[in-house]
C-alpha positions as CSV (number, residue, x, y, z in Angstrom):
1,M,70.2,13.6,-17.6
2,S,67.3,11.5,-18.5
3,E,65.2,13.9,-16.5
4,I,65.3,16.5,-19.4
5,S,64.9,14.1,-22.3
6,F,64.6,16.8,-24.8
7,L,68.0,18.4,-24.0
8,E,70.3,17.5,-26.8
9,L,74.0,17.8,-25.8
10,T,76.5,19.1,-28.4
11,D,79.7,17.5,-29.3
12,P,81.9,20.4,-30.6
13,A,84.2,17.8,-32.3
14,K,81.6,17.3,-35.0
15,W,81.9,21.0,-35.9
16,V,85.5,21.8,-35.6
17,T,87.9,21.6,-38.7
18,V,91.3,20.7,-37.1
19,R,94.5,22.3,-38.2
20,E,98.0,21.6,-36.8
21,Q,99.4,24.3,-34.5
22,E,96.1,25.9,-34.0
23,T,93.6,25.6,-31.3
24,K,90.0,26.4,-32.1
25,I,87.3,27.5,-29.6
26,G,85.5,24.1,-30.3
27,Q,88.6,22.2,-29.2
28,A,89.0,24.0,-25.8
29,I,85.3,24.8,-24.8
30,R,83.8,23.1,-21.8
31,V,80.8,20.8,-22.5
32,L,78.1,19.8,-20.1
33,S,79.0,16.5,-18.4
34,E,76.5,13.6,-18.8
35,Q,77.2,12.3,-15.3
36,G,74.7,13.0,-12.7
37,T,71.6,15.1,-12.8
38,Y,71.3,18.3,-14.9
39,E,71.6,20.4,-11.7
40,E,74.6,18.6,-10.6
41,S,76.4,18.9,-14.0
42,L,75.7,22.6,-13.8
43,A,77.1,22.9,-10.3
44,A,80.2,21.0,-11.3
45,A,80.8,23.3,-14.2
46,W,80.2,26.4,-11.9
47,E,82.7,25.1,-9.5
48,D,85.0,24.6,-12.5
49,G,84.8,28.3,-13.4
50,Q,82.2,28.3,-16.3
51,R,80.0,31.4,-16.0
52,V,78.3,31.8,-19.4
53,A,76.1,29.1,-20.9
54,L,75.5,28.6,-24.6
55,V,71.8,27.2,-25.5
56,G,70.4,26.6,-28.8
57,V,66.6,26.5,-29.7
58,P,66.3,25.2,-33.1
59,E,62.6,25.7,-34.0
60,S,60.5,27.8,-36.4
61,I,57.1,27.2,-34.8
62,G,56.8,30.5,-33.1
63,V,57.6,32.2,-36.4
64,R,55.1,30.4,-38.3
65,A,52.5,30.7,-35.5
66,N,53.0,34.5,-36.2
67,L,52.3,33.9,-39.8
68,G,55.9,34.3,-40.9
69,R,58.3,32.1,-42.9
70,A,60.1,29.2,-41.4
71,G,63.9,28.8,-41.2
72,A,64.9,29.9,-37.8
73,D,65.5,26.3,-36.9
74,D,68.9,26.3,-38.6
75,G,70.4,29.3,-36.8
76,W,71.9,27.3,-34.1
77,Q,73.7,25.1,-36.5
78,S,75.0,27.9,-38.4
79,F,76.4,29.5,-35.2
80,L,78.2,26.2,-34.1
81,K,79.8,25.8,-37.4
82,S,81.2,29.3,-37.3
83,F,81.9,30.0,-33.6
84,L,83.4,26.8,-32.7
85,N,86.1,27.3,-35.6
86,L,87.2,30.6,-34.3
87,Q,90.8,30.7,-32.9
88,K,91.3,30.4,-29.3
89,T,93.8,33.4,-28.7
90,G,93.2,34.4,-25.1
91,L,91.6,37.6,-26.2
92,L,88.1,36.2,-25.2
93,S,87.2,34.7,-21.9
94,T,86.3,31.4,-23.6
95,H,87.4,29.5,-20.6
96,E,84.2,30.7,-18.9
97,L,81.8,29.3,-21.5
98,L,79.8,26.2,-21.1
99,L,78.3,24.6,-24.2
100,I,74.9,23.2,-22.9
101,G,73.4,22.0,-26.3
102,A,69.9,22.5,-27.9
103,V,66.4,22.2,-26.7
104,N,65.4,19.4,-29.1
105,C,62.0,20.4,-30.8
106,D,62.1,17.9,-33.7
107,D,58.9,16.2,-32.7
108,L,57.1,19.5,-32.3
109,N,58.6,20.8,-35.6
110,E,57.4,17.7,-37.4
111,K,53.8,18.3,-36.2
112,A,54.0,22.0,-37.0
113,E,55.1,21.3,-40.7
114,E,51.7,19.6,-41.3
115,L,49.6,22.5,-40.1
116,D,48.2,25.1,-42.5
117,T,48.4,28.7,-41.1
118,S,45.5,29.7,-43.2
119,N,43.1,27.4,-41.3
120,P,42.2,28.9,-38.0
121,H,41.9,25.7,-36.2
122,E,45.4,24.5,-37.4
123,L,46.8,27.9,-36.6
124,A,45.4,27.5,-33.1
125,T,47.2,24.3,-32.8
126,L,50.4,25.7,-34.0
127,R,50.2,28.3,-31.3
128,E,49.6,25.4,-28.7
129,L,52.7,23.9,-30.0
130,C,54.6,27.2,-29.5
131,A,53.5,27.0,-25.8
132,Q,55.1,23.4,-25.6
133,V,58.3,25.1,-26.9
134,D,57.9,27.6,-24.1
135,A,57.7,24.8,-21.5
136,R,60.8,23.1,-22.8
137,V,62.9,26.3,-23.1
138,E,61.9,27.2,-19.5
139,K,62.9,23.9,-18.0
140,V,66.3,24.0,-19.5
141,L,66.9,27.7,-18.5
142,T,65.5,27.9,-15.0
143,P,68.4,25.6,-13.4
144,L,71.0,27.8,-15.3
145,F,69.7,31.0,-13.8
146,E,69.5,29.2,-10.4
147,Q,73.2,28.2,-10.5
148,G,74.1,31.8,-11.5
149,F,75.0,31.4,-15.0
150,E,74.5,34.0,-17.7
151,V,72.8,32.6,-20.8
152,I,73.2,33.1,-24.6
153,V,70.3,31.6,-26.4
154,I,70.6,31.3,-30.1
155,G,68.2,30.1,-32.8
156,G,64.4,29.9,-33.0
157,G,61.9,32.7,-33.2
158,H,61.5,35.6,-30.9
159,N,58.8,33.7,-29.1
160,N,61.8,32.4,-26.9
161,A,61.9,35.8,-25.2
162,Y,58.9,34.8,-23.1
163,P,60.4,31.6,-21.5
164,L,63.7,33.5,-21.1
165,L,62.1,36.2,-19.0
166,K,59.7,33.9,-17.2
167,S,62.5,31.6,-16.0
168,L,64.7,34.7,-14.9
169,H,61.8,36.2,-13.1
170,K,61.0,32.9,-11.4
171,V,64.6,32.5,-10.1
172,T,65.3,36.1,-9.0
173,G,61.8,36.9,-7.8
174,E,62.0,40.3,-9.7
175,A,60.0,41.7,-12.6
176,C,62.8,41.9,-15.3
177,G,64.0,44.6,-17.8
178,A,64.6,44.1,-21.3
179,V,66.0,46.0,-24.2
180,N,65.3,44.7,-27.7
181,L,67.0,45.6,-30.9
182,D,64.1,45.1,-33.4
183,P,61.9,46.9,-36.0
184,H,59.0,45.0,-34.3
185,A,57.8,45.6,-30.7
186,D,56.6,42.0,-30.4
187,F,53.9,43.3,-28.1
188,R,51.0,41.9,-30.0
189,P,47.7,40.8,-28.2
190,R,47.8,37.5,-26.3
191,E,46.0,35.6,-28.9
192,G,47.9,32.4,-28.5
193,R,51.6,32.0,-28.3
194,H,53.9,33.1,-31.2
195,S,56.8,35.1,-32.0
196,G,55.2,38.3,-32.0
197,N,53.8,38.5,-28.5
198,G,56.5,37.2,-26.2
199,F,57.0,40.5,-24.5
200,S,53.2,41.2,-24.1
201,Y,52.8,37.8,-22.3
202,A,55.8,38.5,-20.1
203,Y,54.5,41.9,-19.2
204,M,51.0,40.7,-18.4
205,E,52.3,37.8,-16.2
206,G,54.6,40.1,-14.1
207,A,57.9,38.8,-15.6
208,L,58.7,42.0,-17.4
209,E,58.3,45.5,-15.9
210,F,60.8,47.6,-18.0
211,Y,61.0,47.3,-21.8
212,H,62.7,49.5,-24.4
213,I,63.0,48.9,-28.0
214,V,65.8,50.2,-30.3
215,G,65.2,50.6,-33.9
216,L,61.4,50.2,-33.9
217,H,59.8,50.8,-37.4
218,Q,56.4,52.4,-36.8
219,G,55.2,51.3,-40.2
220,K,55.9,47.6,-39.3
221,N,53.8,47.5,-36.1
222,S,50.0,47.5,-35.9
223,A,48.3,50.3,-34.3
224,S,47.0,48.0,-31.4
225,S,50.4,46.8,-30.8
226,L,51.7,50.3,-30.4
227,R,48.8,51.3,-28.3
228,Q,49.4,48.3,-25.9
229,L,53.0,49.3,-25.7
230,Q,52.1,52.9,-24.8
231,D,49.5,51.8,-22.4
232,A,52.2,49.7,-20.6
233,G,54.4,52.6,-20.3
234,M,57.1,51.3,-22.6
235,R,59.3,53.5,-24.8
236,Y,61.4,53.2,-27.9
237,H,63.9,54.8,-30.3
238,T,62.6,54.6,-33.8
239,L,64.6,53.5,-36.7
240,H,64.2,56.8,-38.5
241,R,65.5,58.7,-35.4
242,L,68.5,56.4,-35.6
243,Y,69.2,57.4,-39.1
244,E,69.5,61.1,-37.9
245,R,71.6,60.6,-34.8
246,P,75.0,59.2,-33.8
247,F,74.5,55.7,-32.7
248,A,76.8,55.9,-29.8
249,E,74.8,58.8,-28.5
250,V,71.7,56.8,-28.7
251,M,73.4,53.8,-26.8
252,D,74.4,56.3,-24.1
253,E,70.8,57.0,-23.3
254,V,69.6,53.4,-23.7
255,V,72.4,52.1,-21.3
256,A,71.6,54.8,-18.7
257,K,68.0,53.8,-18.9
258,A,68.8,50.1,-18.4
259,V,71.1,50.9,-15.5
260,S,68.4,53.0,-13.9
261,W,66.0,50.1,-13.8
262,Q,68.2,48.1,-11.4
263,R,66.5,44.9,-12.4
264,P,67.8,41.7,-14.0
265,L,68.6,42.5,-17.6
266,G,67.8,40.7,-20.8
267,I,69.5,41.8,-24.0
268,E,67.3,40.9,-27.0
269,V,68.3,41.0,-30.7
270,D,66.0,40.1,-33.6
271,V,68.5,39.8,-36.4
272,D,66.0,41.2,-38.8
273,S,67.0,44.6,-37.3
274,L,70.2,44.4,-39.3
275,N,70.6,44.9,-42.9
276,A,70.0,42.1,-45.3
277,V,70.4,39.2,-42.8
278,P,68.7,36.1,-43.8
279,A,65.5,36.1,-41.6
280,S,61.8,35.5,-41.8
281,A,61.3,39.2,-42.2
282,V,64.4,40.2,-44.0
283,N,65.1,43.9,-43.7
284,Y,66.9,45.8,-46.5
285,V,66.8,49.2,-44.5
286,G,68.3,47.9,-41.2
287,L,71.1,48.8,-39.1
288,S,74.7,47.7,-39.7
289,L,76.6,44.8,-38.0
290,G,78.9,47.4,-36.4
291,Q,75.7,49.0,-34.8
292,G,74.5,45.6,-33.7
293,F,77.9,44.8,-32.2
294,Q,78.0,48.2,-30.4
295,Y,74.5,47.6,-29.1
296,V,75.3,44.2,-27.6
297,K,78.7,45.1,-26.2
298,R,77.4,48.3,-24.4
299,L,74.5,46.6,-22.8
300,A,76.7,43.5,-21.7
301,E,78.7,46.0,-19.7
302,V,75.8,46.6,-17.4
303,S,76.3,44.5,-14.2
304,E,72.6,43.4,-14.2
305,A,72.8,41.8,-17.6
306,R,71.8,38.2,-17.3
307,Y,71.2,37.0,-20.9
308,L,71.7,37.7,-24.5
309,H,69.0,36.4,-26.9
310,L,69.8,36.1,-30.7
311,A,66.6,35.4,-32.5
312,E,65.3,34.5,-36.0
313,A,68.4,34.0,-38.1
314,A,67.3,31.7,-40.9
315,P,70.0,30.5,-43.2
316,S,67.6,28.8,-45.7
317,L,66.0,32.2,-46.6
318,C,69.2,33.6,-48.0
319,S,68.8,34.7,-51.5
320,A,72.2,33.2,-52.4
321,G,71.2,29.8,-51.2
322,F,71.4,27.8,-48.0
323,D,75.2,27.4,-47.8
324,E,75.8,31.0,-48.1
325,G,73.1,31.7,-45.6
326,M,74.8,29.4,-43.2
327,K,78.0,31.4,-43.6
328,I,76.3,34.8,-43.2
329,C,74.1,33.8,-40.2
330,G,77.0,32.0,-38.6
331,Q,79.4,34.8,-38.8
332,L,76.8,37.3,-37.7
333,L,75.8,35.2,-34.6
334,S,79.5,34.7,-33.7
335,E,80.2,38.4,-33.8
336,L,77.3,39.2,-31.7
337,T,78.1,36.5,-29.1
338,T,81.7,37.9,-29.2
339,A,80.4,41.4,-28.5
340,Y,78.6,40.1,-25.3
341,L,81.8,38.5,-24.1
342,H,83.8,41.6,-24.7
343,G,81.2,43.6,-22.9
344,R,81.1,41.6,-19.9
345,E,84.9,41.7,-19.5
346,R,84.5,45.5,-19.1
347,R,82.5,45.0,-15.9
348,R,85.6,44.0,-14.1
């Protein structure tokens, strides 16, 4: 698959701890074949029964371009270490999973590390690098959507919502809908690409028509961002309203809205929406993992759901150290992935 030189395939054997009389997900999961072109390998996997593709985007460029803290480049590795060591018990449709690998951004990350975000010219360069990440992610995702796969994208900043929506729009020919669990709207002005304006770029370019945020914190969004959101006709449930209402009741409303759109649906999660998760913008007043699980599972039950995006987990930013951060982020990302798989099972 030399036509996509930056696609780095993942060998699950490197991540699995083998134990006799047990079978881990990493020992059973289907991996992308290196034979033939990328499209041919995807077609073969589809013919073999795989339906959900796992893709990592190990980068922190978009977060830094939004003046945030780096660390999201380790989220994918934390997921692999945790998820691939879960037991294969038949309770999950793991036979439908296809492990694609990672969009390799090492060269771009190296360039980004040398840039000072306090320097306007270097910040502009950083945002140009983020646009290069966009192009790589889109090139990997478009053939997946063309083949019919649902996609779970893990790691990197929330900037990757833009190439996700753009590639889905390109393939379906429809403007998409997205629901985002996030204290931030990520609807900042189009000032150069970064993790805070993926949805505004997608909206202005016609890839996103319907957008709803769950858990938005009005004190963590600029007035201009909220005004842009309102002008575009987008709506949200604030975090403070979620404190006052049963979460299941809120999700009934959110799911009904997503169903009414009748459009390809993206399920977005910024992990800083959840309490005390290591992230660029760690949140100590966030929602629980149980609420995050319920959010993903309920939306995955919607027949139009086409992807799950788990963004901004940053193990290195854990206050207890990197190793503990890897455990926390890995387990969290694994649970949210499991929620998606459980939800899509209920469509049948």
